[in-house]
Phi, psi and omega in degrees: 000140182296136176278113185269002177290149185293143173252009182295129179242336182271176177250036181289355177279350177277124180302143180297336180275359184295152178277356184232159173216152181274135176236152174290156179216139184292336183248351181232169178296309175207175172216145179273120184249140177291128179284334177208174178299132183243115180291156176304140178083007180279149173276109182283324182209141173231122185216131179285156177293142175275326175200149179220161173211125179291146169298150182303326181292342182261350182297133181087349177252339181231151178291133181287349177262301185266351177070007180286143176281129183226142179290335182221116181243155179257125181276141175297123182285344181282316184241336181070011184253349183232144181237147185221154176298316186196186182295329180297310179297322180296316181295319180294319178292326178299317184292327185274317179204339187299325183295338178275346186248336193307315185283346190238342189295323180297312179296322180295312182293335179270358182288155178299321181302314181288317183295335180279352179288151171292163185303313181292331178289326176297318178297316177300317181298315182290317180296318178295321177297316178298318181296314180295322179298319179293319180295333181288344181270358178296156178303320171245093189309134174066018184263126174299336178294336182265349186217111177295325179297318177295321178300315179292318182301320182284345176274347178297148179286137175291156179283171181295339179261032184291350178278355178283131183292149178295147178289165176299148179235159179296133178301133184229142174237127357290143181287159175305145184294339180200154174292337181297320178297316178301315181293321179298318180292316182294326180299339181259004184290298193301327184255008183226340179282163184241148170271119181276135182228160172232115182055044176073004177261124181293133181230342184196171170243151183213157177256118179231080189301320184295315178296320179298321183286332187275312198254129171276169181269150164212144175280351171235067188290155172256005177210163182210152181268140170230167186234132185248122177256137175213150185302130175078002182239154172288157181297144179243135172268133171241127175264120189245138179286131179276343179207175174297133179242126184278151176304135181089351181278142177288139178258121183235150176236161177275129174280328178224170181300121179300343180285350179280075189298317182264319185295327191298327182296321178292319179297317180302316185286318185282316186270318188254337177077032176218167175248121184286134179242026178293165182304322181294317180290326177296322179293317179298322178294324182294321183272354178102157183286339183266081175290127183298146178285148178290159180292156177264336180296134184298320180294317179295322177297320179297316178296320178299315179299319179297318179295320179295314180300320180292318180298314183287332185078039187293330178296320178293321178300316181293341176272358178098003179285141184280064185287349180242026187279334186222159181297337183279357181294152186293354180278358181304140179301326181298336180264001183295124180288151181306330180296342181253004180303328184293343178290345178275356175287132185304329182295335181292315178296321178298316180298315179295317181298315180294320180295318180295314181295314181296313181295323179296316182285330182271356177084013176271078192287333176296315178293321179298319180296316182293310181292327179294317179290322178295320177295322176299317178301319179294318177301316180295336180280316189263338179260149175289163180303139177072015176294135189300329179301328178295314179296319179296322180291321176300322176296317178296323177296321178296319178298316180296318178297320178297313180298323179294315189271333189233349180249322179296159184287101167046070175302128189292131171065020183268134177280115185295324180294319178296316180298320180295320179297324178296318178300311180297324179296315178296320179293322178296319178294319178300315180297319182298327177281310187289334178295335178298313177286323181082182180293146179206168177059225179282090189290342179288341178239204173092186191297322182294323177292320178296320178297315180300316181295314182293324176297318179297317179296317183294322180297326184266002183285000000 
């Protein structure tokens, strides 16, 4: 039987106009190197999805082809399992894979075999089914010669759990030429597929072989992936530089949230099969695996927060000073005093997030302000400059400040002009961070639209 695994050894699949090229590395398979200086906010790579599958919670709310959220979608009358913006999206999805699934997907999803799968296994099953259905429509079905993306996908390294059998897939005609191809593709799923998001909210999973093949992980990345939805098109991943990247520098993206200080090491080993040696992980190794837990006493927590804010220089940041502009700034993890090591415990960020959210919703704005600024300081410490979570949090802080000063019942003795200036200051900082990534996902909504609305309201207040 023919071996359908890729024999590609060169990087001729990288466009000549690309900003990156693959170089050998003594500790990694390869690394993506900048071919020239790349300014902050540049699109390093743009690549369409090879296959996607919506999360079950998004089915019926988003188009199964372009993934855009729509108030009114048209359901496929043939299978009742897929929804579309219009006839154009339906026809395009039909040509790529829907025609191979329409008659069988409903029966498959209702089968005992599928229903007995765990939630994540169902997602794997559907994404793999979509991928195989698309490959079946090639002029030479399932052939790497007909699909550069398949060629690249089969060259990806399998994950450490590659001995796990592929989940059941929807019956497709023509069927895959061998179970070996199915297993080869699935072996590369867990450590190479991406979670597609809109404004940091997960909405689907996708196969992006070129991005998977190019970029290694770092917990202090200089680039990050965003997803662009447009009418009638499949979703596109754009990898955007978070800061200026020098020629010859490796370009890395985060595979998981850099804030997962303790969990990530286990995820790296189980899911990806490597040990991260980025500066943040090197620091954690230096101080030991047992990061002390933060105190539970409210007074001690308040003192801890004050020390963290002072260390990071968050007050200067809120005034617009570039306190996180360079590696030499005092917020570097290497300069973190032992008394603050406990802020790196994952539970500390969870505690701050919950306190900020709860106080904001309950109208305890003094507590919201304190926990919000402390959480911002922690974000500035653990995330790289211009990471989108920082901008999103600044926007939430602006909303809370607005509610405190202009929606709550008559805050005593507060100067409205000063309060308004604080709102605009927070919004300006949010924009300065979020503009680096730019619009993504559902561009008709999202943070830029929220900033615009709040700015208009504040101007007229």
